[in-house]
N, C-alpha and C positions, 0 to 999 in steps of 0.2 A: 573854676579858673585851672587852667592847664599850662604846665611850664616844662621846658626841656632843660634838665640839669646835667652838668658833666662835672666829673671829679676823677683824680688820680687815685687809682685803687691799687692797693699793696695785697697781692694774693699769695705771698710767701707761705703763709700759714694755713692756706686752705687744707682741709675744711674746717678748721677751727679759727679762721680769720675774723677780725673785728675791724670796723670801719667808722669813721666820723663823718656823717653826712651833714652838710650845711646848706641852709637855705639863706641867701643874702639879699636883701632889699635896700635898695638906695635910688637916688635921684641922678641920671647922668649929666642933667644941665644945671640944676640948681645946687650950688656949693654951700649955700647959707642954711641948708635944711638940717635940723637937729632932731634925732629920733630919741625916744624915751621908751623904756620897757614897763609895761603895766603887768607886774609880777602876779597880781591877782587873776589875770586872765590869760596867762601863758599856759598853753595846753600841756598836761602831763603826758609822759610817753605812752601811758596806758590808752590814751585817746587817739593814738596814731596806729595804723596798721601797715606793714609791709609784707607782702606774700613771701613766705619762705625765710623770714628774718625775725629775730627777737630784738626789740628796742630796749636797751638796758638803761639809757639815761638820755635826758633832754635838757637844754638850757638855753635861755635867750640872753644876748649880749648886745652892747653897742660898741662899735669900733669906730674910732676917730682918727683921721689922719690930716696933720697940719700941711697945708699947701703954701704956695707962694702969696705974698701980699697978706699974710694973716688969715687967709681963708682957711676953713675947715671942711673936711669932706666926712660925712657921718654916714654909716649904714647900719642896719639892723641885721643881726646874724642868729639864726636859730640853728643850734647843732644837735644832731642825734648820734649816739653811739649804738650801732647796730652789730649784731653777730648771728652766725648761723646757729640754729638749735643744736646743742651738743648731742643730745641722744639721737637725733635724726642723722647727724653726721657721722656717728659711730656706726649705726645701724646700717647705713647705705654704703659707707666707703670702707669699713674696717671689719665689721662682722662678717661679711662674705670671704674676705681674705683670710681671716683666722680659721674660718671653717675649712678653707683648702689646706690651711697649714696642718689642721687636725688630722684630715684625711691623709696627707703626707706622713704624718708621724705614725699613723695606724699601720701604713704599709711597712714601716720599718719592723714590725713584728714577724715579717715573713723571714724565714730562716735562711742561712746562706744558700741552701740548695735551691731556693726560690729566687736566686739573684735576677733572673731574666723577667720574672713577673714584677719584681720590685723596680727594676729599670724601667719597664713599659709603664707602670703606674706614675712613676716620677716625670718621664718625658712627655706622657700624655696630659697630666695635670699642669705641667709648665706652660704649655700652649693656652690653657685656660687662664692662668695666672697673667699672661701677656694681653689676652683679650680682655679681662677685666679691668686692667690698668688703662687700656686704650678707651674703654667705655667711661671709666671714671674721670679720666681727663678730658673727655669730651664735653663734661659740664662747663668747662671754662673757655675763654677765648684763647687763641694762639698766645703762648708766652715765651719770653726767652729766659725764664728762670724755673729753678726747681721748687715745687711746692713741697709742704710737709706730706702730702700723700704721695707724691713721687718719690720721696726719700724712703718712705715706708715701703713702697713696692719695689724699690731697688734692693731693700734688705731681703725681701722675698726672693729675688732673683738669686742673691747669694746662697741662700738656704737650699733652693732648688738645685743649683749648680753643684754645691757640695754634696748633696744627696745623690745626684746623678754620677758624680765623679766615684763616690764610695761604692755605689752600686756596680759600676763598671769594674771596679777593682776586685770586689767580691766575685762578680762572675768571671773574671780572669783567674783568680785563684781557684774556683770550682772546676774550671776547664783544665787547670794545671794540676788537679787533684791536691792542692794545698789546702787540706781542710783546716789545718791549724791557722794559717794566715787569714783564710775567709771568717773564721769565728772572731780573730782578733779584730779584723775591721767591722765586723758586725757589732761588737761592743764599743769600738771606738765611735761608730756613728751615733750610738744612743747617748753618749756623752758631748760629742762635738756638736751635733746639730742643735739640741736644746740651748747649749751653751752659746752658740753663734746667734741664735735668734734672740735670747734674752739681752745679750750685749748690744746687738743692733737696734733693738727696740728701745733699750734705755737710752742709747745716744739719740734716736730720733725723737722720741717723746720728751727728753729733758733739753731738747734744742742744743745739743753738742755738735751736731752736724747741720 
């Protein structure tokens, strides 16, 4: 049997989204049909496969609606709760981004005298972050909302922009022979960037934003 099913899907929590998929069976013409659930033969979720998803729960129920003249409309509903595999979601959508953040932080070891190379590393990797975001967002249809992944990527944009701004300030201090100011900015970056990252990620993953 083949069937085309439709549902309203909320993707705000992508890639950690969960959905309830329902299959409803009813009779369009006969309003006096009553369905009953044979609990002994309801398939467990482990007997159902859906490529790219984990089925965490399944249940069969009967929904009855009272109509005019005492008639009742009954339908059988089988609902499944599905979610994306957590490990795969992290590996595909967050691990590459965190790797790029690690590379950015490694570039912070460059001394103030190497501010030019530090700036080049930041601007070059920033392009890679934007391209990765576009690729990850391509997994979804066009949406008018921000997903959890979008908010995480926006947090990376802030980290990169702050890094680039500090690198430019260090470069200008080096050009002005203001070594003390360059060293101060160098030290500020080591406290500011990790702090911003931790605060942003806490807000994103605890759903404060």
